[in-house]
N, C-alpha and C positions, 0 to 999 in steps of 0.2 A: 409145851414154852412158847412161848413169842419171843423175837428180837427182833430190834432194829435199831439204828442209829435215832441220837436226840442228843440236841444241844450242842451239835460239831459248828463247825466254818464250812460245812460241804451240805453232802447231800443228807434230810432229814424227813425220816417218817414217824414222827410221835402215833401219830392216828394210828398205827397196825396193832401196836398192843395194847390202846387202849378200847379199838375196837373188837379187839378180844379176850380184854375183860369183862366187856359189855355184854359178849356173846355169851360169856357163861354165867352173867348174872343173870340173863334172860331163859337161858337154856337150863336152868336150878332153880326158878321162880316154877317152871315147869313141871317139873319131879325129875333134870335130871335129863340124861341120855341112856334110857334104858333101866331108868331107877338109879344112875351111876352119877355125883356127883361130880362136876367138871370143875378142877381146881387149873386155874392157870399161871403160870410163873411167867416173870417178864425180863427181858436183860436189855442196856443196852450197848449197844453193837461200837457205836461211837466211828465207824467206818474204818476200823482200826482191826487191821490181819491178829492183833495181838487179843485185842478184847472181842474179837468174834471167835478166836479159839477158846477164851476164858468162860465166855456164853456156852462154849456147847460143851468143855468141861465141865461145868455146873448142872448143865442137863443131864450128862450123864450121872456125875454128884447125888442129886437130887433126885435120879432112876425116871424122870419124865415118860411117859407111853409114846410120846410123836412131840417133833417141834415142828410148829403149824402157822404159815400163816406170816411167814418171817421176810426178810431184806437186806440181804448182804453181797459187798464185791468181793468179799474175803472165801469165795469156797475153798481155793485148799484148805483155808486154816480151818472152816469147821468142821468138813466133811467127813475128814479123817475121824478124829474124835467120835463121831456119830456113828460111821461105818464101824470103828472100833466096838461100839456098844450095841448096835442091831438096830440101831434110833432112826423111825423114817423119818424122812423132812418132807414137808406135804404142803404144796402151795406157797413155796416160796416167789417172789416178787419176779423172776427170771432176768436177773441181770448178771451170774455168777456162773459160769458155763459148764461148773462143778453139776448145777442143778439139772444139765442137762445130758449129765455122764453117765454119775451115780448111781448103782441097781438099789440104792435106797432114799430116790428120789423120786417125788411122783407130783410133777408138775400138773398147773390148773391153766398155764397160757403156755403160749409158744414162742414166749423170751421176745430178745430184741430180734431175734433172725423173723420171726414172723412179722414182725413191725414193717421192719426193711425191706421185706420182700412185700409185703401188704402195700406199703409206702410205694413201690415202682409202680403197681397195678394203679393204685388209685391215681397216680400222676403221670403216667402214660397216656389216661382217658382225654385229657386236656392240657397238654405240656408240650411244648415244641421240643425244647431242651431246657435241662435239669442241671441245677449246680448242687453237688453235697457238700455242706462243713460238718464234718467230723472232726475224732478226738487225733490227734495223733500220736498212736500208742498201737501197739499190736492187735489189741483187740479191735480198734479204730479200723485198722488196715481192711479184716472182715468186710466192714459196713457197704460198701463201694460194690462188691461182688454180688452181695445179697440186695440192695438195691436193685442196681444191672436187672437180675434176673427176673425182677417186678417191673422192669422198663422192658425187657423184650418181648415182655406177654402184649403187648401193643404196636410191637416192632418201631418201637422207639430207639435213638442213638442211647450211647450209655453215655451215663452222667458223667460231668467234670467233679475230678475227685480234688473238692481241697481241705488239707490237711490242718489243726488249729489248735494250738495249746489247751488245752484241757482245764487249764486254771487260770485262763488270760481273766484281765480287767475289763479288756475290751478288744473288737475286731473288728477296726474299719477296713485294715488290709485283707483280708478275708472276706470283711463284706464287700468290698470292690470289687475287689476277682471275681465273688460269684457273681455279682451283679452284671459285669462284665461278660462270662461263659454265659449267660441267660439268655443272650441274643438281643436281638429287636424287637421278638414280636413273639407273644406266646410264651413267653420261656418262665422259670421255676424257679426259685432257691428253696432247698430242703436239707434243716440243716437238726443231727442228732447231737448234740454234745450232752446231755443230762443238764444238772444244774445249771450251767453254764451257756444253754439255750437263749434265754434271755440276754443273756449281756448279744450275744451275736446279735441277734433283733434288733434289740434298742441301735447299737452302733448300724444294722441295715439302714435304721430310719432315719438317722441324722445325718444319712449322705444325700450329696445334694441331687434336686429333682435333675433328670436325663428325659423325663416326658415317658419314660416307659412305664406302660404297668405291666410290674415283677409279681405272678402271685408267690404267697409264701405258703411253703409244709413243714409239718413235723412228727413225729411219733408220740404217742402216749409212755410218759414218764418224762420225757424233755418238755413236754409243752402238756397243760391240762385245765382242766377249771379254775381251781384256784389260782393260778398262776393267769391266767387273762383276765381273772378278778382284779387281781394284785396290780396288772400294769397297763389298768383303764377302760377293759370289757370291751362296749364296740368303738370305742374311741382309741382303742392300744394297737401296738401293732402286730395282732392276730388278726385282727377283724378281719376275714375274710378268708383266712388260712385253711388248708386242708390237713387235718391232724388222722392218722393210721390209728386204731385202738385194740386192745381185745375183745373189748364187753361194748355191750350196748351204754349208748349216751345216757349221762346219770339224771336228764329227766325220763326216761322210759319208765313205763311203768312197772317192769320186772324187777327194778331197787325195791317199792315200794315193801317188800315186809322187811328188808333191812332198817330202812327208813324208820319203821315203827319203831325198831328195837331199840333204834342209837337213841331218838326222842322217848321213851319209855325208861330204859337202861344206863345214858349214857349218862345221866345227871346235868346236862350243859357242860357236856367235857371240852371244851374248845378244839381239842386236838382231834377230834374227828369230825371229818368234813364228808361227807356222804359222793361228794363229786371227785375223790382222792382214788385214785387208782390203787393204793397203797393199803387203804380203806373196805376198798370193795375186793382186791386180791384176796384179805384178811377173811371176809365174809363167807367168801366162797370154797378156802380152805376149809374154815371150820365145819360149810357143808358136809365136805367132802370126810371129814372128821367124825361130823355124828354119822355118817352114813355107817361109815365102814364097824364102828364101835356097834352101830345098833344090828350087824348084817352077824358079831359074836354071840349071839345072846346071852344066856347067863355065861359065859366063858369069863374067864376073868382078863381085862385089857392088860396087854403086854407090848411090848414091842415086835415083839417076833410075829404075835398073831395078828396086828395089826399089817405091818408089809406083808403077811400070807396071805390075810383076806383080798388085800387090794391087787397082791400078784394074782390070786386064781381068779381077779373077773368081777371082783363087786361094783357095780355100775351107778353113776352119782349123777341124778340129777338134779342141778343146780336151777330150776324156774325158767330155763332158755336163757340164762345169764351164758352160759357157755353149749356147748351139746353136751348130749350125756358123753360123762368122762369114764375113760377107764384104763388096766395099765397093763394088759394080756402083753405075751409079746409080740402076737398078731396087729396089738392094738396102736404100737409103737411107729414113729416115722422112719427111723432108721436112717436119719441123715448123718452123712458124716460130722461129726461135731456136736451134735445133737439129737443122739438115739432114742433120748427119755418125750419126743415131743410126743405127747398124744392129740393133743388141742391145736387142730392147725387152721384154725378158725381166726379171720380180725372182724373190722368193723370202717366204715369208712364214716370221718366224721367230718364240718365243715364249720368255723366262727361265725354265728349272723345275730346280728346285733349283741353281741357280747357271750354269747351261750354257744356250747359247744350243741352239736344236734347232728343228728342222722344225715349224712350226704345221698348215702342208699341206705333203703331197708334190708335187714338183714344180717347176714353172717358170708362172708369173702373164704372160700377156702384156701388158702395158700400150699398147700400142702404140695402140688407139681411145680410151681413156684421151687418151694424150698429145694425139690428131689434135684432140680435142675440147673440149681447156681453151679456155677464154674467159676475157678479160684483162680486162672490162669493169666 
C-alpha cells in the first residue's frame, strides 16, 4: 500500500500513490518482481490522524506485505496498527518522528533533521548572520538546534529564532523581523514552514526595499521545483535561493530511469512530476521493496520475511540517488530522537534561472553534525 494526502486544504502529495501505480505497471510489464505480480493499493491519508489510522487498518485488513513510499505527519496514528500486524513501513517521506523511531520503519532519507542540519552547513559558507523562520510548534522548536549545529561547522553565530504560525495567510511581521535580524551585510533568511513557506516569502518579497541584498533559503519539502515554477520561476521570490535537499537535483541523469518509467507507464497522469520530492521518494522506496523481495528467492513474500531480510542487512543500490542503503543495527545513526536514520547525506542546491541545480557536486554527510546537536 502507498498512502498520501490528496484534495485537502493543506499539504497534498497525489504524485506518491500515482508513482506507486506507475511503478507497478512498469515492473509487471517486465514479469513482476522475481516472477511475482506487484499489486499496489492506495489510500487518501487526508492530513488527518483518523484517516491515517484508517489507512493503516485497511492495510492490515487487506493483508499487505508492506506500506511503501508514503507521506503522513500522523505517525502515532498509523504506526501502532502496522506494528501490531508486523507490517514494515518502507521509505516514508520523513516528516513523522515515528519514522525514525519505530523498529519497523526503514527510512530512505534523513528526514527534516538532516535537511535542517545540512541547511546550516550550507549557509555557514556564505552567510554572516541567519534568521530562521519556523513553525511555532513543539516540533518546530527543535529546528533551531539542528540548524545551529550546522552553522557551528562554519564557526557562525547561532541563528535568530523566529517562531511563526504554521497556518497564517501572510507573514509580514515575521518577514520584517527576519530581515532586520539578518544584519546589514551578508545576511540570510531561511524558512521551513512546509506549505506556508510560499506565503512567507511572498510577504518577504513585498517588504519595502531597504537597499540590502539578503539571500533567502529553505529546505526540500518547503521549497521544490514545482513551487519555484508556480511562483514565477526566474522572476519569482526563489531565484538565487539556497535549498538543501536529500537527493540529486531533478535534472541529474541519475533520475533518467524513473523519468522513462513515468513517460511509458503513467499515461499522461499530471499528478506525477519527476521533480517532486514525494515522487522521487516513492521511486526510491519501491526500489528498496524490489531488492528486498528479490533477496527472498522463491520464498513467500510476507511482512515478517521483508522486515527480517531488511534487518539482516540486504543492501540496496539506488543508482546513485542515495548512498547504498542498509538497516542493520550497526548502520543506524543512533541519534536521540532519530535512531533509525541510515542515510545521513544531503545535497546543496541553488535556484538559477528558475531551475533547482546543484550548488555543490556530490553528497554532504551530516552525520557528525546531527550527532553534535545540542538541545540546551
